[in-house]
Each structure stands twice: as structure tokens, then as C-alpha cells.
C-alpha positions as CSV (number, residue, x, y, z in Angstrom):
1,X,126.9,88.9,95.8
2,X,125.9,91.5,98.3
3,X,127.3,91.0,101.8
4,X,127.8,93.2,104.9
5,X,126.0,96.2,106.4
6,X,126.7,99.9,106.3
7,X,125.3,102.7,108.3
8,X,124.3,105.9,106.5
9,X,122.2,109.0,107.1
10,X,119.3,109.7,104.8
11,X,119.6,113.3,103.6
12,X,116.8,115.8,104.2
13,X,115.8,115.6,100.5
14,X,115.5,111.8,100.8
15,X,118.8,110.9,99.1
16,X,120.8,107.9,100.3
17,X,124.4,107.0,99.5
18,X,124.8,103.5,98.3
19,X,128.0,101.9,99.6
20,X,130.9,101.8,97.1
21,X,131.2,98.0,97.3
22,X,127.5,97.6,96.5
23,X,127.8,100.1,93.6
24,X,130.6,98.1,92.1
25,X,128.4,95.0,92.1
26,X,125.2,96.9,91.0
27,X,126.7,98.8,88.2
28,X,124.5,101.7,87.2
29,X,121.2,99.8,86.9
30,X,118.9,98.7,89.6
31,X,115.3,98.9,91.0
32,X,114.2,99.9,94.5
33,X,110.9,98.7,95.8
34,X,108.9,97.9,98.9
35,X,110.4,94.8,100.5
36,X,109.3,92.4,103.1
37,X,109.7,92.5,106.9
38,X,109.8,96.3,107.0
39,X,112.6,97.2,104.6
40,X,113.1,98.3,101.0
41,X,114.7,96.0,98.4
42,X,117.3,97.2,95.9
43,X,117.7,94.7,93.1
44,X,120.3,94.7,90.3
45,X,118.5,95.1,87.0
46,X,119.4,91.6,85.8
47,X,117.9,90.0,88.9
48,X,114.9,92.3,88.8
49,X,114.2,91.1,85.2
50,X,114.3,87.5,86.3
51,X,112.1,88.2,89.3
52,X,109.6,90.1,87.2
53,X,109.4,87.2,84.7
54,X,108.8,84.8,87.6
55,X,106.0,87.0,89.0
56,X,104.4,87.4,85.6
57,X,104.3,83.6,85.3
58,X,102.3,83.2,88.5
59,X,98.6,82.4,88.4
60,X,96.3,85.4,88.5
61,X,93.9,83.2,90.6
62,X,96.5,82.9,93.4
63,X,95.7,85.6,96.0
64,X,99.3,85.5,97.5
65,X,100.9,85.9,94.1
66,X,98.7,88.9,93.3
67,X,99.5,90.5,96.6
68,X,103.3,90.0,96.3
69,X,103.2,91.2,92.7
70,X,101.4,94.4,93.7
71,X,103.8,95.1,96.6
72,X,106.9,94.6,94.5
73,X,105.9,95.9,91.1
74,X,103.6,98.9,91.9
75,X,106.2,100.4,94.3
76,X,109.2,99.9,92.1
77,X,111.4,102.8,90.9
78,X,114.5,102.8,88.8
79,X,117.8,103.3,90.6
80,X,119.3,106.7,89.6
81,X,122.7,107.2,91.1
82,X,124.3,110.6,91.0
83,X,128.1,111.2,90.7
84,X,128.5,110.8,94.4
85,X,126.7,107.4,94.5
86,X,123.5,108.8,96.0
87,X,120.0,107.9,95.0
88,X,116.7,109.5,95.8
89,X,114.4,107.3,97.9
90,X,110.9,108.4,96.9
91,X,108.6,109.7,99.6
92,X,106.1,106.9,99.2
93,X,108.9,104.3,99.8
94,X,110.3,106.1,102.8
95,X,106.8,106.3,104.3
96,X,106.0,102.6,103.6
97,X,109.0,101.4,105.7
98,X,109.2,104.5,108.1
99,X,112.7,105.5,107.1
100,X,114.0,108.2,109.3
101,X,117.5,109.8,109.4
102,X,119.7,106.8,110.3
103,X,119.6,104.0,107.8
104,X,121.2,100.5,107.4
105,X,122.1,99.4,103.9
106,X,122.6,95.6,104.2
107,X,123.6,93.0,101.6
108,X,121.5,89.9,101.4
109,X,123.2,87.9,98.6
110,X,121.0,88.7,95.6
111,X,119.6,92.0,96.8
112,X,120.3,95.0,99.1
113,X,118.0,95.8,101.9
114,X,117.5,99.4,103.1
115,X,116.2,99.6,106.7
116,X,115.5,102.3,109.3
117,X,118.3,101.7,111.8
118,X,116.0,101.1,114.8
119,X,113.7,98.8,112.9
120,X,116.7,96.8,111.6
121,X,118.1,96.2,115.1
122,X,114.7,95.3,116.5
123,X,114.3,92.8,113.6
124,X,117.8,91.3,114.3
125,X,117.0,91.0,118.0
126,X,113.8,89.1,117.1
127,X,115.7,86.8,114.9
128,X,118.3,86.2,117.6
129,X,115.6,85.3,120.1
130,X,113.9,82.8,117.8
131,X,116.9,81.3,116.0
132,X,117.3,78.5,118.5
133,X,113.6,77.6,118.1
134,X,114.1,77.3,114.4
135,X,116.8,74.6,114.6
136,X,114.5,72.0,113.0
137,X,113.6,74.3,110.1
138,X,117.3,75.1,109.6
139,X,118.1,71.4,109.6
140,X,115.6,70.9,106.7
141,X,117.5,73.5,104.6
142,X,120.5,71.2,104.7
143,X,123.3,73.8,104.5
């Protein structure tokens, strides 16, 4: 399970250090892809395989399924950690979510999210503003 958030700087070449606690959970295999809400997703390989199978089982006639599959699958790259725990975030992924120098690497249970720091905090502010309005929806989750 991935929990917590860490602040890192994206190197000029596009390399990002993955926090040690996340590397322990990830192992050496994973997939980075375009996420939702303005971030990148980093999935462990085992979860990625399950997700890919689920996407492959969706109907080709479902427009939402086609769109989600394109976003996740066509942008995906294999995680390639160097000896210092850094991975290259390809230019196309950095551009898709407007990653600048300061980055947040956040655990979200089954995946890691990689955010531009400013975008992350704007997103959290939006969530904080709307969470009280979502009480009914949260009650339906039955946590």
C-alpha cells in the first residue's frame, strides 16, 4: 500500500527520485502513465497487469472505455530505476501534466501519483472546499 507524500525536484534531464518507502513496495517493476485530474500514475507491475486485463475486457463500443484505455495505455512507459532510485519521466508525460521543477510524489493506496507541486496544492484546496458538499456521497461509500 502506498501512503504519504514527498516533495522532490525534477532534474533538468527529467529524472525524478522515487521515495525509498515507495521503492520498497514497488520493487523494480512498474509502469508510469498519464493519470487523471492532472497527474501521472505510477503502478506496480502486478497491479498494472490486472488493470490492463480489465481494460482489455471492456466493450469496444463504449466510448468512455476507449478514451480511458487510450489515455492509460498509449502513454505508458516502463519504470526504469537507476542505482539512486531515479527514473526518467519522458518528455511527453511531463508535458501532459505540466511538470515543472517542484514535484509531489504521493501514495494513493494502489498507485503513486506524480504531480506538479502547484497543481497538487490547487487540487487539494479544491477538494477541501468541496468535501463538505460531498457528505451525502461519502455516506453512500459506507466507510
